[in-house]
MMTF fields as JSON, N, C-alpha, C and O atoms, coordinates in Angstrom:
{
  "mmtfVersion": "1.0.0",
  "mmtfProducer": "UNKNOWN",
  "numBonds": 467,
  "numAtoms": 468,
  "numGroups": 117,
  "numChains": 1,
  "numModels": 1,
  "chainsPerModel": [1],
  "groupsPerChain": [117],
  "chainIdList": ["A"],
  "bondAtomList": [4, 2, 8, 6, 12, 10, 16, 14, 20, 18, 24, 22, 28, 26, 32, 30, 36, 34, 40, 38, 44, 42, 48, 46, 52, 50, 56, 54, 60, 58, 64, 62, 68, 66, 72, 70, 76, 74, 80, 78, 84, 82, 88, 86, 92, 90, 96, 94, 100, 98, 104, 102, 108, 106, 112, 110, 116, 114, 120, 118, 124, 122, 128, 126, 132, 130, 136, 134, 140, 138, 144, 142, 148, 146, 152, 150, 156, 154, 160, 158, 164, 162, 168, 166, 172, 170, 176, 174, 180, 178, 184, 182, 188, 186, 192, 190, 196, 194, 200, 198, 204, 202, 208, 206, 212, 210, 216, 214, 220, 218, 224, 222, 228, 226, 232, 230, 236, 234, 240, 238, 244, 242, 248, 246, 252, 250, 256, 254, 260, 258, 264, 262, 268, 266, 272, 270, 276, 274, 280, 278, 284, 282, 288, 286, 292, 290, 296, 294, 300, 298, 304, 302, 308, 306, 312, 310, 316, 314, 320, 318, 324, 322, 328, 326, 332, 330, 336, 334, 340, 338, 344, 342, 348, 346, 352, 350, 356, 354, 360, 358, 364, 362, 368, 366, 372, 370, 376, 374, 380, 378, 384, 382, 388, 386, 392, 390, 396, 394, 400, 398, 404, 402, 408, 406, 412, 410, 416, 414, 420, 418, 424, 422, 428, 426, 432, 430, 436, 434, 440, 438, 444, 442, 448, 446, 452, 450, 456, 454, 460, 458, 464, 462],
  "bondOrderList": [1, 1, 1, 1, 1, 1, 1, 1, 1, 1, 1, 1, 1, 1, 1, 1, 1, 1, 1, 1, 1, 1, 1, 1, 1, 1, 1, 1, 1, 1, 1, 1, 1, 1, 1, 1, 1, 1, 1, 1, 1, 1, 1, 1, 1, 1, 1, 1, 1, 1, 1, 1, 1, 1, 1, 1, 1, 1, 1, 1, 1, 1, 1, 1, 1, 1, 1, 1, 1, 1, 1, 1, 1, 1, 1, 1, 1, 1, 1, 1, 1, 1, 1, 1, 1, 1, 1, 1, 1, 1, 1, 1, 1, 1, 1, 1, 1, 1, 1, 1, 1, 1, 1, 1, 1, 1, 1, 1, 1, 1, 1, 1, 1, 1, 1, 1],
  "groupList": [{"groupName": "MET", "atomNameList": ["N", "CA", "C", "O"], "elementList": ["N", "C", "C", "O"], "formalChargeList": [0, 0, 0, 0], "bondAtomList": [1, 0, 2, 1, 3, 2], "bondOrderList": [1, 1, 2], "singleLetterCode": "M", "chemCompType": "L-PEPTIDE LINKING"}, {"groupName": "LYS", "atomNameList": ["N", "CA", "C", "O"], "elementList": ["N", "C", "C", "O"], "formalChargeList": [0, 0, 0, 0], "bondAtomList": [1, 0, 2, 1, 3, 2], "bondOrderList": [1, 1, 2], "singleLetterCode": "K", "chemCompType": "L-PEPTIDE LINKING"}, {"groupName": "TRP", "atomNameList": ["N", "CA", "C", "O"], "elementList": ["N", "C", "C", "O"], "formalChargeList": [0, 0, 0, 0], "bondAtomList": [1, 0, 2, 1, 3, 2], "bondOrderList": [1, 1, 2], "singleLetterCode": "W", "chemCompType": "L-PEPTIDE LINKING"}, {"groupName": "ALA", "atomNameList": ["N", "CA", "C", "O"], "elementList": ["N", "C", "C", "O"], "formalChargeList": [0, 0, 0, 0], "bondAtomList": [1, 0, 2, 1, 3, 2], "bondOrderList": [1, 1, 2], "singleLetterCode": "A", "chemCompType": "L-PEPTIDE LINKING"}, {"groupName": "PHE", "atomNameList": ["N", "CA", "C", "O"], "elementList": ["N", "C", "C", "O"], "formalChargeList": [0, 0, 0, 0], "bondAtomList": [1, 0, 2, 1, 3, 2], "bondOrderList": [1, 1, 2], "singleLetterCode": "F", "chemCompType": "L-PEPTIDE LINKING"}, {"groupName": "GLU", "atomNameList": ["N", "CA", "C", "O"], "elementList": ["N", "C", "C", "O"], "formalChargeList": [0, 0, 0, 0], "bondAtomList": [1, 0, 2, 1, 3, 2], "bondOrderList": [1, 1, 2], "singleLetterCode": "E", "chemCompType": "L-PEPTIDE LINKING"}, {"groupName": "HIS", "atomNameList": ["N", "CA", "C", "O"], "elementList": ["N", "C", "C", "O"], "formalChargeList": [0, 0, 0, 0], "bondAtomList": [1, 0, 2, 1, 3, 2], "bondOrderList": [1, 1, 2], "singleLetterCode": "H", "chemCompType": "L-PEPTIDE LINKING"}, {"groupName": "SER", "atomNameList": ["N", "CA", "C", "O"], "elementList": ["N", "C", "C", "O"], "formalChargeList": [0, 0, 0, 0], "bondAtomList": [1, 0, 2, 1, 3, 2], "bondOrderList": [1, 1, 2], "singleLetterCode": "S", "chemCompType": "L-PEPTIDE LINKING"}, {"groupName": "LEU", "atomNameList": ["N", "CA", "C", "O"], "elementList": ["N", "C", "C", "O"], "formalChargeList": [0, 0, 0, 0], "bondAtomList": [1, 0, 2, 1, 3, 2], "bondOrderList": [1, 1, 2], "singleLetterCode": "L", "chemCompType": "L-PEPTIDE LINKING"}, {"groupName": "ARG", "atomNameList": ["N", "CA", "C", "O"], "elementList": ["N", "C", "C", "O"], "formalChargeList": [0, 0, 0, 0], "bondAtomList": [1, 0, 2, 1, 3, 2], "bondOrderList": [1, 1, 2], "singleLetterCode": "R", "chemCompType": "L-PEPTIDE LINKING"}, {"groupName": "CYS", "atomNameList": ["N", "CA", "C", "O"], "elementList": ["N", "C", "C", "O"], "formalChargeList": [0, 0, 0, 0], "bondAtomList": [1, 0, 2, 1, 3, 2], "bondOrderList": [1, 1, 2], "singleLetterCode": "C", "chemCompType": "L-PEPTIDE LINKING"}, {"groupName": "GLN", "atomNameList": ["N", "CA", "C", "O"], "elementList": ["N", "C", "C", "O"], "formalChargeList": [0, 0, 0, 0], "bondAtomList": [1, 0, 2, 1, 3, 2], "bondOrderList": [1, 1, 2], "singleLetterCode": "Q", "chemCompType": "L-PEPTIDE LINKING"}, {"groupName": "ILE", "atomNameList": ["N", "CA", "C", "O"], "elementList": ["N", "C", "C", "O"], "formalChargeList": [0, 0, 0, 0], "bondAtomList": [1, 0, 2, 1, 3, 2], "bondOrderList": [1, 1, 2], "singleLetterCode": "I", "chemCompType": "L-PEPTIDE LINKING"}, {"groupName": "TYR", "atomNameList": ["N", "CA", "C", "O"], "elementList": ["N", "C", "C", "O"], "formalChargeList": [0, 0, 0, 0], "bondAtomList": [1, 0, 2, 1, 3, 2], "bondOrderList": [1, 1, 2], "singleLetterCode": "Y", "chemCompType": "L-PEPTIDE LINKING"}, {"groupName": "PRO", "atomNameList": ["N", "CA", "C", "O"], "elementList": ["N", "C", "C", "O"], "formalChargeList": [0, 0, 0, 0], "bondAtomList": [1, 0, 2, 1, 3, 2], "bondOrderList": [1, 1, 2], "singleLetterCode": "P", "chemCompType": "L-PEPTIDE LINKING"}, {"groupName": "ASP", "atomNameList": ["N", "CA", "C", "O"], "elementList": ["N", "C", "C", "O"], "formalChargeList": [0, 0, 0, 0], "bondAtomList": [1, 0, 2, 1, 3, 2], "bondOrderList": [1, 1, 2], "singleLetterCode": "D", "chemCompType": "L-PEPTIDE LINKING"}, {"groupName": "VAL", "atomNameList": ["N", "CA", "C", "O"], "elementList": ["N", "C", "C", "O"], "formalChargeList": [0, 0, 0, 0], "bondAtomList": [1, 0, 2, 1, 3, 2], "bondOrderList": [1, 1, 2], "singleLetterCode": "V", "chemCompType": "L-PEPTIDE LINKING"}, {"groupName": "THR", "atomNameList": ["N", "CA", "C", "O"], "elementList": ["N", "C", "C", "O"], "formalChargeList": [0, 0, 0, 0], "bondAtomList": [1, 0, 2, 1, 3, 2], "bondOrderList": [1, 1, 2], "singleLetterCode": "T", "chemCompType": "L-PEPTIDE LINKING"}, {"groupName": "ASN", "atomNameList": ["N", "CA", "C", "O"], "elementList": ["N", "C", "C", "O"], "formalChargeList": [0, 0, 0, 0], "bondAtomList": [1, 0, 2, 1, 3, 2], "bondOrderList": [1, 1, 2], "singleLetterCode": "N", "chemCompType": "L-PEPTIDE LINKING"}, {"groupName": "GLY", "atomNameList": ["N", "CA", "C", "O"], "elementList": ["N", "C", "C", "O"], "formalChargeList": [0, 0, 0, 0], "bondAtomList": [1, 0, 2, 1, 3, 2], "bondOrderList": [1, 1, 2], "singleLetterCode": "G", "chemCompType": "PEPTIDE LINKING"}],
  "groupTypeList": [0, 1, 2, 3, 4, 1, 5, 5, 6, 7, 8, 5, 7, 9, 10, 11, 5, 7, 7, 1, 12, 9, 7, 1, 13, 14, 15, 9, 12, 14, 16, 16, 16, 5, 1, 3, 14, 1, 7, 7, 12, 11, 15, 12, 15, 1, 9, 1, 4, 8, 16, 14, 7, 15, 8, 17, 16, 3, 11, 4, 0, 13, 12, 12, 9, 1, 9, 12, 11, 8, 14, 14, 5, 1, 3, 0, 4, 8, 4, 16, 18, 1, 16, 8, 14, 17, 17, 7, 7, 17, 0, 19, 3, 12, 13, 5, 5, 6, 1, 15, 5, 15, 19, 4, 8, 13, 12, 3, 13, 7, 19, 5, 18, 17, 4, 19, 18],
  "groupIdList": [1, 2, 3, 4, 5, 6, 7, 8, 9, 10, 11, 12, 13, 14, 15, 16, 17, 18, 19, 20, 21, 22, 23, 24, 25, 26, 27, 28, 29, 30, 31, 32, 33, 34, 35, 36, 37, 38, 39, 40, 41, 42, 43, 44, 45, 46, 47, 48, 49, 50, 51, 52, 53, 54, 55, 56, 57, 58, 59, 60, 61, 62, 63, 64, 65, 66, 67, 68, 69, 70, 71, 72, 73, 74, 75, 76, 77, 78, 79, 80, 81, 82, 83, 84, 85, 86, 87, 88, 89, 90, 91, 92, 93, 94, 95, 96, 97, 98, 99, 100, 101, 102, 103, 104, 105, 106, 107, 108, 109, 110, 111, 112, 113, 114, 115, 116, 117],
  "secStructList": [7, 7, 7, 2, 2, 2, 2, 2, 1, 7, 2, 2, 2, 2, 2, 2, 2, 2, 2, 2, 2, 2, 2, 2, 7, 6, 6, 3, 3, 3, 3, 3, 3, 3, 3, 7, 6, 6, 7, 7, 1, 7, 7, 7, 1, 7, 7, 3, 3, 3, 3, 3, 6, 6, 7, 5, 2, 2, 2, 2, 2, 2, 2, 2, 2, 2, 2, 6, 6, 7, 7, 6, 6, 3, 3, 3, 3, 3, 3, 5, 6, 6, 5, 7, 7, 7, 6, 6, 1, 5, 2, 2, 2, 2, 2, 2, 2, 2, 7, 7, 6, 6, 1, 7, 3, 3, 3, 3, 3, 3, 3, 3, 3, 6, 6, 7, 7],
  "xCoordList": [-7.404, -6.53, -5.2, -4.65, -4.7, -3.382, -2.324, -2.408, -1.352, -0.281, 0.94, 1.459, 1.403, 2.594, 3.798, 4.619, 3.902, 5.021, 5.064, 6.139, 3.894, 3.833, 4.192, 4.804, 3.807, 4.099, 5.578, 6.11, 6.237, 7.646, 8.611, 9.767, 8.138, 9.008, 8.351, 7.15, 9.136, 8.594, 8.202, 8.674, 7.336, 6.912, 8.123, 8.22, 9.039, 10.238, 11.062, 11.488, 11.291, 12.108, 11.384, 12.02, 10.052, 9.282, 9.336, 9.483, 9.219, 9.296, 10.665, 10.761, 11.72, 13.08, 13.258, 13.81, 12.786, 12.942, 12.183, 12.723, 10.929, 10.145, 10.712, 10.712, 11.196, 11.741, 13.065, 13.369, 13.851, 15.094, 14.777, 15.429, 13.777, 13.361, 12.847, 13.233, 11.967, 11.366, 12.403, 12.266, 13.45, 14.467, 15.396, 15.872, 15.654, 16.526, 15.791, 16.38, 14.498, 13.681, 12.391, 11.332, 12.459, 11.278, 10.104, 8.967, 10.36, 9.284, 8.705, 7.93, 9.084, 8.614, 7.806, 7.98, 6.93, 6.047, 6.428, 6.486, 6.692, 6.953, 5.625, 4.79, 5.449, 4.189, 4.437, 5.398, 3.565, 3.593, 2.337, 1.224, 2.523, 1.412, 1.331, 2.314, 0.16, -0.053, -1.408, -2.328, -1.508, -2.756, -3.791, -3.481, -5.022, -6.111, -6.384, -6.236, -6.778, -7.071, -8.221, -9.141, -8.161, -9.188, -9.264, -10.19, -8.336, -8.33, -7.666, -6.659, -8.243, -7.698, -6.671, -6.143, -6.402, -5.445, -4.018, -3.765, -3.098, -1.713, -1.029, -1.409, -0.002, 0.831, 1.79, 2.154, 2.188, 3.124, 4.55, 4.771, 5.508, 6.891, 7.647, 8.678, 7.159, 7.76, 6.645, 5.616, 6.84, 5.741, 6.05, 5.135, 7.317, 7.656, 7.952, 8.72, 7.327, 7.515, 7.833, 7.393, 8.602, 8.908, 8.395, 9.028, 7.262, 6.603, 6.617, 6.564, 6.69, 6.625, 5.285, 4.249, 5.305, 4.07, 3.055, 1.863, 3.512, 2.573, 2.029, 1.265, 2.409, 1.879, 0.408, 0.051, -0.45, -1.866, -2.088, -1.263, -3.212, -3.577, -3.699, -3.293, -4.256, -4.394, -3.024, -2.859, -2.049, -0.699, -0.062, 0.628, -0.293, 0.249, -0.411, 0.244, -1.709, -2.428, -1.834, -1.717, -1.466, -0.833, 0.484, 0.775, 1.268, 2.542, 2.289, 2.994, 1.293, 0.969, 0.488, 0.887, -0.37, -0.857, 0.31, 0.318, 1.298, 2.481, 3.283, 3.754, 3.446, 4.238, 3.62, 4.339, 2.29, 1.652, 1.231, 0.611, 1.569, 1.263, -0.213, -0.56, -1.054, -2.494, -3.028, -2.79, -3.748, -4.299, -5.315, -5.962, -5.45, -6.335, -7.799, -8.516, -8.25, -9.664, -9.96, -11.118, -8.936, -9.123, -9.112, -8.279, -10.041, -10.088, -9.227, -9.004, -8.753, -7.991, -8.452, -8.727, -8.529, -8.96, -7.915, -7.358, -7.647, -6.736, -7.571, -8.535, -7.189, -7.891, -6.91, -5.844, -7.281, -6.505, -7.444, -8.466, -7.104, -8.002, -9.41, -10.403, -9.484, -10.744, -11.603, -12.801, -11.007, -11.722, -11.046, -9.821, -11.86, -11.311, -10.908, -11.776, -9.62, -9.237, -9.621, -9.667, -9.891, -10.2, -8.968, -7.865, -9.147, -7.992, -7.284, -6.116, -7.98, -7.345, -6.563, -5.825, -6.721, -5.982, -4.496, -4.091, -3.685, -2.238, -1.882, -2.582, -0.795, -0.328, 0.041, -0.108, 0.522, 0.855, -0.37, -0.305, -1.495, -2.737, -3.254, -3.699, -3.196, -3.633, -2.742, -3.223, -1.441, -0.488, -0.809, -0.858, -1.025, -1.303, -2.58, -2.68, -3.549, -4.833, -4.817, -5.505, -4.039, -4.143, -2.849, -2.832, -1.769, -0.509, -0.649, -1.387, 0.074, 0.039, 0.919, 1.707, 0.784, 1.615, 3.095, 3.938, 3.425, 4.836, 5.417, 6.606, 4.584, 5.078, 4.926, 5.258, 4.426, 4.189, 2.725, 1.86, 2.455, 1.088, 0.839, 1.6, -0.218, -0.529, -1.669, -2.737, -1.422, -2.42, -2.629, -1.674, -3.894, -4.238, -4.783, -5.473, -4.471, -5.036, -5.852, -5.561, -6.87, -7.753, -8.267, -8.18, -8.793, -9.28, -10.473, -10.82, -11.092, -12.17, -12.23, -11.811, -12.748, -12.883, -14.187, -15.265, -14.103, -15.311, -16.011, -17.131, -15.371, -15.954, -16.342, -16.259, -16.767, -17.2, -16.052, -15.337, -15.876, -14.856, -14.987, -14.219],
  "yCoordList": [6.768, 7.589, 7.803, 6.882, 9.028, 9.321, 9.005, 9.464, 8.236, 7.845, 8.713, 8.728, 9.433, 10.282, 9.441, 9.882, 8.229, 7.341, 7.039, 7.015, 6.808, 6.511, 7.737, 7.622, 8.918, 10.143, 10.518, 11.143, 10.139, 10.49, 9.505, 9.843, 8.281, 7.237, 6.632, 6.364, 6.422, 5.838, 4.378, 3.734, 3.877, 2.477, 1.559, 0.588, 1.865, 1.039, 0.98, -0.1, 2.128, 2.124, 1.428, 0.777, 1.56, 0.866, -0.642, -1.4, -1.081, -2.517, -3.085, -4.166, -2.351, -2.801, -2.915, -3.897, -1.902, -1.91, -3.067, -3.763, -3.279, -4.352, -5.729, -6.612, -5.929, -7.253, -7.491, -8.623, -6.442, -6.565, -6.942, -7.808, -6.284, -6.563, -7.998, -8.725, -8.406, -9.745, -10.85, -11.921, -10.607, -11.65, -11.709, -12.784, -10.568, -10.539, -11.023, -11.685, -10.686, -11.063, -11.738, -11.111, -13.001, -13.653, -13.835, -13.996, -13.813, -13.996, -12.665, -12.63, -11.576, -10.248, -9.589, -9.891, -8.692, -7.995, -6.514, -5.863, -5.966, -4.523, -3.751, -3.937, -2.887, -2.168, -0.663, -0.177, 0.065, 1.53, 1.979, 1.603, 2.791, 3.272, 4.789, 5.494, 5.28, 6.725, 7.075, 6.258, 8.31, 8.787, 9.009, 9.534, 8.6, 8.806, 10.301, 11.058, 10.726, 12.151, 12.588, 11.813, 13.796, 14.411, 13.789, 14.097, 12.937, 12.357, 13.34, 13.963, 13.473, 14.421, 13.764, 14.407, 12.512, 11.764, 12.268, 12.891, 11.995, 12.462, 11.823, 10.747, 12.528, 11.977, 10.946, 11.015, 10.008, 8.971, 9.412, 10.109, 9.001, 9.456, 8.686, 9.157, 7.522, 6.788, 6.071, 5.747, 5.823, 5.216, 3.857, 3.166, 3.454, 2.126, 1.181, 1.5, 0.027, -0.984, -2.314, -2.589, -3.127, -4.479, -5.392, -5.516, -6.028, -6.776, -8.277, -8.7, -9.084, -10.542, -10.937, -10.364, -11.901, -12.285, -12.933, -12.957, -13.464, -14.081, -13.099, -13.497, -11.832, -10.804, -10.58, -10.533, -10.442, -10.188, -8.698, -7.862, -8.392, -6.993, -6.266, -5.109, -6.931, -6.318, -5.96, -4.886, -6.847, -6.563, -5.408, -4.575, -5.36, -4.265, -2.942, -1.901, -2.996, -1.8, -1.264, -0.053, -2.164, -1.772, -1.034, -0.024, -1.535, -0.896, 0.518, 1.455, 0.669, 1.985, 2.928, 4.092, 2.429, 3.265, 3.799, 4.968, 2.941, 3.357, 4.41, 5.377, 4.239, 5.173, 6.561, 7.561, 6.633, 7.951, 8.42, 9.473, 7.634, 7.964, 8.323, 9.384, 7.422, 7.631, 7.31, 6.216, 8.25, 7.982, 6.835, 6.613, 6.109, 4.932, 5.248, 4.385, 6.477, 6.793, 7.084, 7.264, 7.13, 7.369, 6.044, 5.173, 5.918, 4.716, 4.933, 6.063, 3.839, 3.923, 2.796, 1.681, 3.109, 2.134, 2.028, 3.035, 0.811, 0.581, 0.188, -0.571, 0.712, 0.397, -0.125, 0.453, -1.219, -1.768, -1.764, -2.452, -0.996, -0.833, -0.414, -0.95, 0.541, 1.108, 0.1, 0.32, -0.992, -2.025, -2.203, -2.134, -2.434, -2.733, -4.202, -5.068, -4.515, -5.933, -6.514, -5.791, -7.793, -8.449, -8.423, -8.713, -8.079, -7.93, -9.252, -9.261, -10.371, -11.672, -12.17, -13.15, -11.502, -11.904, -11.652, -10.733, -12.471, -12.227, -11.213, -11.079, -10.512, -9.537, -10.248, -9.68, -11.494, -12.275, -12.534, -12.422, -12.884, -13.14, -11.856, -11.867, -10.757, -9.456, -9.06, -8.55, -9.302, -8.972, -9.745, -9.164, -11.045, -11.871, -11.427, -11.495, -10.973, -10.574, -9.149, -8.868, -8.25, -6.825, -6.146, -4.924, -6.886, -6.209, -5.429, -5.818, -4.327, -3.461, -4.057, -4.967, -3.544, -4.019, -3.783, -4.453, -2.829, -2.544, -3.46, -3.371, -4.347, -5.287, -4.827, -5.571, -3.607, -3.115, -3.313, -3.377, -3.411, -3.412, -2.003, -1.505, -1.358, 0.012, -0.004, -0.56, 0.621, 0.681, 2.137, 2.867, 2.545, 3.894, 3.769, 2.802, 4.75, 4.744, 6.01, 7.067, 5.875, 6.989, 6.79, 5.692, 7.835, 7.7, 8.574, 9.468, 8.289, 9.135, 8.95, 7.92, 9.94, 9.847, 9.12, 9.65, 7.922, 7.117, 7.375, 6.907, 8.11, 8.297, 9.739, 10.168, 10.497, 11.872, 12.848, 13.002, 13.52, 14.58, 15.627, 16.589],
  "zCoordList": [-9.58, -8.749, -9.469, -10.074, -9.392, -9.964, -8.92, -7.781, -9.304, -8.397, -8.661, -9.778, -7.649, -7.778, -8.194, -8.999, -7.645, -7.964, -9.462, -10.063, -10.061, -11.496, -12.322, -13.384, -11.829, -12.573, -12.499, -13.417, -11.41, -11.214, -11.866, -12.117, -12.142, -12.696, -13.934, -13.938, -14.974, -16.208, -15.976, -15.04, -16.841, -16.757, -16.83, -16.08, -17.728, -17.894, -16.612, -16.203, -15.971, -14.744, -13.596, -12.766, -13.542, -12.5, -12.719, -11.761, -13.967, -14.288, -13.922, -13.343, -14.264, -13.933, -12.422, -11.925, -11.698, -10.241, -9.603, -8.743, -10.017, -9.405, -9.735, -8.877, -10.959, -11.288, -10.57, -10.193, -10.378, -9.609, -8.154, -7.57, -7.59, -6.209, -6.088, -5.173, -7.026, -6.963, -7.144, -6.552, -7.961, -8.131, -6.922, -6.557, -6.306, -5.13, -3.876, -3.021, -3.773, -2.609, -3.098, -3.078, -3.536, -4.125, -3.16, -3.603, -1.852, -0.877, -0.394, 0.562, -1.058, -0.649, -1.768, -2.948, -1.364, -2.293, -2.345, -1.302, -3.547, -3.646, -3.653, -4.539, -2.653, -2.474, -2.488, -1.891, -3.172, -3.15, -2.416, -2.785, -1.37, -0.552, -0.673, -0.442, -1.033, -1.12, -0.522, -0.5, -0.037, 0.552, -0.544, -1.614, -0.259, -1.215, -1.363, -0.403, -2.551, -2.734, -1.822, -1.557, -1.358, -0.497, 0.889, 1.64, 1.248, 2.59, 3.545, 3.21, 4.739, 5.722, 6.649, 7.556, 6.419, 7.245, 6.968, 5.937, 7.891, 7.738, 6.528, 6.066, 6.031, 4.963, 5.544, 6.718, 4.73, 5.17, 4.83, 3.84, 5.654, 5.473, 4.397, 3.916, 4.014, 2.893, 2.165, 2.758, 0.895, 0.159, -0.439, -0.887, -0.46, -0.985, 0.179, 1.086, 0.123, 1.158, 0.488, -0.628, 1.19, 0.751, 1.854, 2.903, 1.626, 2.697, 2.422, 1.268, 3.489, 3.313, 2.686, 3.023, 1.788, 1.099, 2.041, 1.734, 3.191, 4.128, 5.168, 6.048, 5.08, 5.979, 5.634, 4.456, 6.648, 6.357, 6.12, 6.488, 5.503, 5.265, 6.604, 6.715, 7.625, 8.953, 9.534, 10.112, 9.385, 9.883, 9.116, 9.703, 7.811, 7.001, 7.394, 7.443, 7.672, 8.102, 9.409, 9.591, 10.305, 11.571, 11.297, 11.938, 10.353, 9.99, 9.465, 9.837, 8.609, 8.042, 9.14, 9.178, 10.034, 11.152, 11.971, 12.356, 12.24, 13.011, 12.246, 12.846, 10.937, 10.125, 10.099, 10.096, 10.081, 10.046, 11.436, 11.581, 12.452, 13.847, 14.019, 14.539, 13.572, 13.625, 15.015, 15.526, 15.64, 16.973, 16.929, 15.906, 18.043, 18.065, 17.743, 17.236, 18.034, 17.782, 16.308, 15.931, 15.495, 14.056, 13.305, 13.555, 12.394, 11.553, 10.319, 9.887, 9.768, 8.534, 7.611, 8.054, 6.341, 5.352, 4.262, 3.825, 3.821, 2.703, 1.487, 1.599, 0.333, -0.903, -1.939, -2.151, -2.577, -3.686, -4.887, -4.881, -5.914, -7.074, -6.641, -7.133, -5.726, -5.212, -4.45, -4.273, -4.002, -3.253, -1.899, -1.793, -0.857, 0.467, 0.502, 0.391, 0.654, 0.736, 2.099, 3.094, 2.142, 3.414, 4.298, 3.835, 5.569, 6.459, 6.725, 7.115, 6.517, 6.751, 5.531, 5.627, 4.393, 3.184, 3.354, 4.065, 2.7, 2.742, 1.662, 0.658, 1.886, 0.905, -0.403, -1.485, -0.296, -1.484, -2.352, -3.576, -1.712, -2.452, -3.093, -4.241, -2.358, -2.889, -4.067, -5.079, -3.92, -4.983, -6.258, -7.342, -6.133, -7.313, -8.018, -9.243, -7.237, -7.807, -8.373, -9.354, -7.761, -8.097, -8.523, -8.662, -8.734, -9.077, -10.382, -11.288, -10.449, -11.623, -12.718, -12.461, -13.933, -15.047, -14.794, -15.39, -13.908, -13.613, -12.538, -12.23, -11.956, -10.958, -9.52, -8.597, -9.312, -7.957, -7.59, -8.463, -6.286, -5.776, -5.258, -4.428, -5.738, -5.323, -4.317, -4.573, -3.159, -2.098, -1.702, -1.437, -1.668, -1.206, 0.212, 0.537, 1.052, 2.394, 2.615, 2.055, 3.438, 3.741, 5.16, 5.71, 5.74, 7.107, 7.387, 6.615, 8.516, 9.013, 10.509, 11.036, 11.183, 12.63, 12.926, 12.657, 13.473, 13.667, 14.994, 15.201, 15.892, 17.217, 17.523, 18.674, 16.503, 16.756, 16.772, 15.782, 17.923, 18.087, 17.011, 16.989]
}
């Protein structure tokens, strides 16, 4: 997946930003969230998040659902490196396993209507 954030910012500036964030907030994870290509789900109003490392993937998914004002009948899926992370995993564990070379964790979201309509 092509990340708009990576295309707009050089590797050097992304590395500087993530290390500055991690030193200032060591218990937080710098996350970039973007819509998966070809997804019909709404766009998100912001793409950079600073989340507590003990937050679960399910809790983070709730935050994203609220940001895009997703109706309850619509499903949403988060992907990290094209894999669905377990909802009970902490963001800290996902970060340690999947963080990018620039120090950010990249998450794509996508959705589908699971109940017909």
